[in-house]
C-alpha positions, 0 to 999 in steps of 0.5 A: 725617895717615895714609900708606898704601903703595899696594902694601900698601893692603888695606882697602876704600874704605869703610874708608879713607873712614871713617878719612879723617873723622879726617884726610887719608889720603895714598896713597904709592908707593915713599914718594912721594905719588900720591893723597889721600883727604880729607873734604869739608865744606861743599862740593858735588860741583861745588865739589870737582871745580873745586877740583882742576881745573888749567884752572879754577885757571889761569883764577882765577889769571889773573883774580887777576893781572889784578885786581892789575895793573889793579884791580877793583871791590869786592864792596861797590861791586858791591852798591851799583851793583846797589842791593843795599846797602839 
């Protein structure tokens, strides 16, 4: 992982993007991380956006909590109910 001090970042975004293919680049300000440039593999723009959206992540966590507390239906059972297991 590469760290770049924000006040000393002098390369173009294109250059940092090329470097990020090798691993994350963390932008720091006074030694504290403020942003990261990471490669996106096997994801579209919507997936990348949702994966960092606090509201969406809260919805997912509430759903997981509810499933742990009250149970749920497995994907195998859903396929069976929808007759997709044939």
